[in-house]
C-alpha positions as CSV (number, residue, x, y, z in Angstrom):
1,M,38.3,56.7,33.3
2,S,39.5,60.3,33.0
3,G,42.3,59.2,30.7
4,L,39.9,57.4,28.4
5,E,37.6,60.5,28.3
6,E,40.5,62.7,27.4
7,L,41.3,60.4,24.4
8,I,37.7,60.4,23.1
9,T,37.6,64.0,21.9
10,P,35.1,65.5,19.5
11,Q,37.7,65.4,16.7
12,V,38.1,61.6,17.1
13,T,34.4,61.0,17.2
14,G,33.8,63.1,14.1
15,L,36.6,61.2,12.3
16,A,35.1,57.8,13.2
17,I,31.7,58.9,12.0
18,A,33.2,60.1,8.7
19,V,35.0,56.7,8.2
20,L,31.8,54.8,8.8
21,V,29.8,57.0,6.4
22,M,32.5,56.5,3.8
23,L,32.5,52.7,4.2
24,A,28.6,52.6,4.0
25,V,28.6,54.8,0.8
26,G,31.4,52.7,-0.7
27,G,29.4,49.4,0.0
28,V,26.3,50.8,-1.6
29,I,28.3,51.9,-4.7
30,F,30.1,48.6,-4.9
31,S,26.8,46.6,-4.7
32,L,25.3,48.8,-7.5
33,F,28.2,48.8,-9.9
34,Q,29.8,45.4,-9.1
35,P,28.2,43.6,-12.1
36,M,29.4,46.3,-14.4
37,L,32.9,46.4,-12.9
38,S,33.3,42.6,-12.8
39,G,32.1,42.1,-16.4
40,S,29.2,39.8,-15.5
41,K,26.7,42.2,-17.1
42,R,28.7,42.2,-20.3
43,R,28.9,38.4,-20.1
44,D,25.1,38.1,-19.7
45,Q,24.5,40.5,-22.6
46,R,26.9,38.5,-24.8
47,L,25.2,35.2,-23.9
48,Q,21.8,36.7,-24.7
49,A,23.0,38.0,-28.0
50,V,24.4,34.6,-28.9
51,A,21.1,32.9,-27.9
52,E,19.1,35.4,-30.0
53,R,21.5,35.1,-33.0
54,P,19.7,33.6,-36.0
55,Q,20.3,29.8,-36.2
56,S,22.1,28.2,-39.1
57,E,20.2,26.4,-41.8
58,K,21.4,23.0,-40.5
59,Q,20.2,23.8,-36.9
60,R,16.8,25.0,-38.2
61,K,16.5,21.8,-40.3
62,H,17.4,19.6,-37.3
63,L,14.7,21.4,-35.2
64,R,12.1,21.0,-37.9
65,D,12.9,17.3,-38.2
66,N,12.6,16.8,-34.4
67,D,9.3,18.7,-34.4
68,R,8.0,16.7,-37.3
69,R,9.0,13.4,-35.6
70,R,7.5,14.5,-32.3
71,R,4.2,15.3,-34.0
72,S,4.3,12.0,-35.9
73,I,4.8,10.1,-32.6
74,Q,2.0,12.0,-30.9
75,D,-0.3,11.2,-33.8
76,Q,0.7,7.5,-33.7
77,L,0.1,7.3,-29.9
78,K,-3.3,9.0,-30.4
79,E,-4.2,6.5,-33.1
80,F,-3.2,3.5,-31.0
81,D,-5.1,4.9,-28.0
82,D,-8.3,5.2,-30.1
83,R,-7.7,1.7,-31.5
84,Q,-7.1,0.3,-28.0
85,K,-10.4,1.8,-26.8
86,A,-12.2,0.3,-29.7
87,K,-10.6,-3.1,-29.0
88,Q,-11.6,-2.9,-25.3
89,H,-15.2,-2.1,-26.3
90,K,-15.1,-5.1,-28.7
91,Q,-13.6,-7.4,-26.1
92,Q,-16.6,-6.8,-23.9
93,K,-18.7,-8.6,-26.5
94,I,-16.1,-11.3,-27.4
95,S,-17.6,-14.4,-28.9
96,L,-17.1,-18.0,-27.6
97,K,-15.1,-19.0,-30.6
98,V,-12.6,-16.2,-30.1
99,R,-12.3,-17.1,-26.4
100,M,-11.4,-20.7,-27.3
101,E,-8.8,-19.4,-29.8
102,Q,-7.3,-17.2,-27.1
103,A,-7.2,-20.1,-24.8
104,G,-5.2,-22.1,-27.3
105,L,-8.0,-24.6,-28.0
106,T,-8.5,-25.8,-31.6
107,W,-12.1,-26.6,-31.0
108,E,-15.1,-25.7,-33.2
109,I,-18.4,-24.8,-31.7
110,K,-19.7,-28.4,-32.2
111,H,-16.7,-29.7,-30.1
112,F,-17.7,-27.3,-27.3
113,I,-21.3,-28.4,-27.5
114,I,-20.2,-32.1,-27.3
115,F,-17.9,-31.2,-24.3
116,S,-20.8,-29.4,-22.6
117,V,-23.2,-32.4,-23.1
118,V,-20.6,-34.8,-21.7
119,C,-20.0,-32.6,-18.7
120,G,-23.7,-32.3,-18.1
121,L,-24.1,-36.1,-18.1
122,V,-21.2,-36.6,-15.7
123,F,-22.6,-34.0,-13.3
124,L,-26.0,-35.7,-13.6
125,V,-24.5,-39.0,-12.5
126,I,-22.7,-37.3,-9.6
127,G,-26.0,-35.7,-8.6
128,F,-27.7,-39.2,-8.4
129,F,-24.9,-40.4,-6.2
130,V,-24.9,-37.3,-3.9
131,S,-28.7,-36.9,-3.3
132,S,-32.1,-38.1,-4.4
133,N,-33.5,-34.6,-4.4
134,L,-34.5,-33.6,-8.0
135,L,-33.7,-29.9,-7.4
136,I,-30.1,-30.7,-6.4
137,I,-29.7,-33.1,-9.4
138,A,-31.1,-30.5,-11.8
139,S,-28.8,-27.8,-10.3
140,L,-25.7,-30.0,-10.7
141,T,-26.7,-30.9,-14.3
142,F,-27.2,-27.3,-15.2
143,A,-23.8,-26.3,-13.7
144,G,-22.1,-29.2,-15.5
145,A,-23.7,-28.4,-18.9
146,L,-23.4,-24.6,-18.9
147,G,-21.1,-23.5,-16.1
148,F,-18.2,-25.9,-16.0
149,P,-17.3,-25.8,-19.8
150,R,-17.2,-22.0,-19.8
151,W,-15.2,-21.9,-16.6
152,Y,-12.8,-24.4,-18.2
153,V,-12.3,-22.2,-21.2
154,S,-11.9,-19.0,-19.1
155,N,-9.4,-20.7,-16.8
156,K,-7.3,-22.1,-19.7
157,R,-7.4,-18.7,-21.4
158,K,-6.1,-16.9,-18.2
159,R,-3.4,-19.5,-17.7
160,R,-2.2,-19.1,-21.3
161,F,-2.1,-15.3,-20.9
162,D,0.0,-15.7,-17.7
163,A,2.4,-18.0,-19.5
164,F,2.7,-15.5,-22.4
165,L,3.4,-12.6,-20.0
166,N,6.1,-14.7,-18.3
167,E,7.9,-15.5,-21.5
168,L,7.4,-12.2,-23.5
169,P,10.4,-10.3,-21.8
170,N,12.7,-13.1,-22.8
171,G,11.4,-12.9,-26.4
172,V,11.9,-9.1,-26.5
173,D,15.5,-9.6,-25.2
174,I,16.2,-12.0,-28.1
175,I,15.0,-9.4,-30.5
176,V,17.1,-6.7,-28.8
177,R,20.2,-8.8,-29.1
178,G,19.5,-9.7,-32.7
179,V,18.9,-6.0,-33.7
180,K,22.1,-5.0,-32.0
181,A,23.9,-7.7,-34.0
182,G,22.6,-6.3,-37.2
183,L,19.7,-8.7,-38.0
184,P,16.5,-7.3,-39.5
185,L,13.4,-7.3,-37.2
186,G,11.7,-9.9,-39.3
187,D,14.5,-12.4,-38.8
188,C,14.6,-11.7,-35.1
189,I,10.9,-12.5,-34.8
190,K,11.6,-15.8,-36.6
191,V,14.3,-16.6,-34.1
192,V,11.8,-15.9,-31.3
193,A,9.2,-18.1,-32.9
194,R,11.8,-20.9,-33.1
195,E,13.6,-20.6,-29.8
196,S,11.1,-19.3,-27.3
197,R,8.7,-21.3,-25.2
198,E,4.9,-21.6,-25.7
199,P,2.7,-19.6,-26.2
200,V,5.1,-16.9,-27.3
201,A,6.6,-19.1,-29.9
202,T,3.1,-19.8,-31.4
203,E,2.1,-16.2,-31.4
204,F,5.3,-15.0,-33.1
205,R,5.1,-17.8,-35.6
206,K,1.6,-16.5,-36.5
207,I,3.3,-13.1,-37.1
208,T,5.8,-14.6,-39.6
209,E,3.0,-16.6,-41.3
210,T,1.0,-13.4,-41.7
211,Q,3.9,-11.7,-43.4
212,V,4.1,-14.6,-45.9
213,M,0.7,-13.7,-47.0
214,G,1.9,-10.2,-48.0
215,I,1.0,-8.2,-44.9
216,S,3.6,-5.7,-43.7
217,L,5.4,-6.3,-40.4
218,G,3.8,-3.5,-38.6
219,E,0.3,-4.7,-39.5
220,A,1.2,-8.3,-38.6
221,V,2.5,-7.2,-35.2
222,A,-0.6,-5.1,-34.7
223,K,-2.7,-8.2,-34.8
224,L,-0.9,-9.6,-31.8
225,P,-3.1,-7.8,-29.2
226,D,-6.2,-9.1,-30.8
227,R,-5.1,-12.7,-30.2
228,V,-3.5,-11.9,-26.8
229,P,-5.5,-9.0,-25.3
230,V,-3.0,-8.0,-22.6
231,A,-1.4,-4.6,-22.1
232,E,2.2,-6.0,-22.6
233,A,1.4,-7.3,-26.1
234,N,-0.1,-3.9,-26.9
235,F,3.1,-2.2,-25.7
236,F,5.1,-4.3,-28.0
237,A,2.9,-3.6,-31.0
238,I,3.0,0.1,-30.4
239,V,6.8,0.2,-30.2
240,V,7.2,-1.8,-33.4
241,A,4.6,0.3,-35.3
242,I,6.1,3.6,-34.2
243,Q,9.6,2.5,-35.2
244,Q,8.3,1.3,-38.6
245,K,6.6,4.6,-39.4
246,A,8.7,7.2,-37.5
247,G,12.1,5.5,-37.4
248,G,14.5,5.6,-34.5
249,G,16.6,3.2,-32.5
250,L,14.6,0.0,-32.3
251,A,17.1,-1.7,-30.0
252,E,17.0,1.0,-27.4
253,A,13.2,1.2,-27.5
254,L,12.8,-2.5,-27.2
255,N,15.4,-2.6,-24.4
256,N,13.3,0.0,-22.5
257,L,10.2,-2.1,-23.2
258,S,11.9,-5.2,-21.8
259,R,12.7,-3.3,-18.6
260,V,9.1,-2.1,-18.3
261,L,7.8,-5.7,-18.9
262,R,10.1,-7.1,-16.2
263,G,9.2,-4.3,-13.8
264,R,5.5,-5.0,-14.3
265,K,6.2,-8.7,-13.8
266,A,8.0,-8.0,-10.5
267,M,5.2,-5.7,-9.4
268,K,2.6,-8.5,-10.1
269,G,4.7,-10.9,-8.0
270,K,5.0,-8.5,-5.2
271,I,1.2,-7.8,-5.2
272,K,0.5,-11.5,-5.2
273,A,2.8,-12.0,-2.3
274,L,1.3,-9.2,-0.3
275,S,-2.3,-10.4,-1.0
276,S,-1.6,-14.1,-0.4
277,E,-2.2,-13.8,3.4
278,A,-5.6,-12.1,2.8
279,K,-6.5,-14.8,0.2
280,S,-5.6,-17.6,2.6
281,S,-7.7,-16.0,5.4
282,A,-10.7,-15.6,3.0
283,A,-10.4,-19.3,1.9
284,I,-10.3,-20.4,5.6
285,I,-13.2,-18.3,6.5
286,G,-15.2,-19.5,3.5
287,A,-14.5,-23.2,4.2
288,L,-15.0,-23.1,7.9
289,P,-18.8,-23.4,7.9
290,F,-18.7,-26.5,5.7
291,F,-15.9,-28.0,7.7
292,V,-17.8,-27.5,11.0
293,G,-21.0,-28.8,9.4
294,G,-19.2,-32.0,8.2
295,I,-17.8,-32.6,11.7
296,I,-21.3,-32.1,13.3
297,F,-22.7,-34.5,10.7
298,L,-20.1,-37.2,11.7
299,I,-20.7,-36.6,15.4
300,S,-24.5,-36.1,15.5
301,P,-26.2,-36.8,12.1
302,D,-29.7,-36.4,13.5
303,Y,-28.9,-32.9,14.8
304,I,-27.6,-31.5,11.5
305,M,-30.1,-33.3,9.2
306,L,-32.9,-31.1,10.6
307,L,-31.5,-28.4,8.3
308,F,-32.1,-30.6,5.3
309,T,-35.3,-32.4,6.2
310,T,-37.4,-29.4,7.5
311,T,-38.7,-26.3,5.7
312,T,-37.3,-24.0,8.3
313,G,-33.9,-25.7,8.0
314,N,-34.0,-25.2,4.2
315,I,-34.8,-21.5,4.7
316,I,-31.9,-21.2,7.1
317,I,-29.5,-22.9,4.7
318,A,-30.6,-20.7,1.9
319,G,-30.1,-17.6,4.0
320,C,-26.7,-18.7,5.2
321,L,-25.5,-19.5,1.6
322,F,-26.8,-16.1,0.4
323,W,-24.9,-14.2,3.1
324,M,-21.8,-16.3,2.7
325,F,-21.9,-15.6,-1.1
326,L,-22.1,-11.8,-0.3
327,G,-19.3,-12.1,2.2
328,I,-17.1,-14.0,-0.3
329,M,-17.7,-11.5,-3.0
330,V,-16.9,-8.6,-0.7
331,M,-13.6,-10.3,0.4
332,R,-12.8,-11.1,-3.3
333,A,-13.3,-7.4,-4.2
334,M,-11.0,-6.4,-1.3
335,I,-8.1,-8.7,-2.1
336,N,-8.1,-8.8,-5.9
337,F,-6.1,-6.0,-7.5
338,D,-6.4,-4.9,-11.0
339,F,-2.8,-4.8,-12.3
């Protein structure tokens, strides 16, 4: 230890402190002046000067064109949004004739009345075979004359919309390939009307027929959501109308639209698959009371007929049907998804 103490003299300690102070001061100076010494500050100043340099006339014109096109597209989207809101408000009060047209039926109002009368007579005959109770017969006749025909039109309308949504992406792909090959949009729509499956072929054929009467292509396509009031048809009309007025790459826009349509279709299938178990459970729960009642009627008819032959039994049946209806509506609201 004595040898080490002899080496650590005050001179050595002072020299070490001086070296450490010099290194500390040098580090501070390097950190302060490093950007200036390395040239990064001059580089940043040069880049800022280049960025602030007045743009050329060509660049300014390009920016003005982009800004004008952006404003035009925004105005078009706002116009279509307002038009869609007006269409939705109008669709809430849609007439029976329009519903039949959207369902693909060529009926007139008189044909629908005849169909309603025939359905009422058929349900009346069924009521006579089912029961001799006049209230039950009247209820079946009312349901057959007023309920079943409207349900038939609504169901056929929904099935036609589903078929349209399934085939529309294929029709858009045909248009994309035709536009990339150099065909005009009108000729591509004619190809879709000739080659696609129903009801897409019929709807696109109506577009071409509307053009023959002197209406522009954009206006003819804009009428498509009126005949098929689904979001996908409205997307197609918006893309075509914006391209007709603002220009741009139609093939790229329609290709993106095709991907969106197929993505929505895949999402709908996934939602249906996920909700199918809940729907099956709801159907089983709703049918179980009738199934059990039928078995009891087969095993012991006198026991179950008390519900139909006594006033108390009728009240019980009415209450059960009411609560079953509420339960079915609650389950329907839980398992039906708006997509």
